[in-house]
C-alpha positions, 0 to 999 in steps of 0.5 A: 783916218780909219773909219768903221767897217764898210757895209756891202750888199748884194741882191738875189731874187728867188722864185716863190716856192724856194726855201727862204731859210735854205737859201739864206744858209747857202748864201751865208755859208758860201762867203765864210772863207772869203778873205776880206769879208769880216766875221764881225759884224756878222754877215746876214741875209734879209728878205727885202721884198716880196713882189708878184714875181719873186722874193728878193733877198739881200746878202749883207757883209762888211769889209775893211779894205775899201780899195779891194771892194770890187775884188771882194764883191766879185769873190762874194758873188762868184761864191754865192752864185756857184753855191746856189747853183750847186744846191739847185737853187735857181734865181727868178727869171726876169719878168716877161709879159706877153700880150696877144691882140 
């Protein structure tokens, strides 16, 4: 039995001072040509969280082929990371707290 489109998502943490609008545009554009990612419903990027160390964005997209979900996810992540890198948009480094005694 065919169900509706399958929703998938990927989180990206960006440092404060990074343009949220530009990052959203870059992420959406990066997955435009990927086979298996549906045009409708449209992919979207939402701000999910604002912590003390970064802003978390979630790239949300839809697929039909459950069996290829990991391959499609690999293509999506590869394209997104390469596009961010190309636009010099860095991901936030892990939080590291150092205490001196």
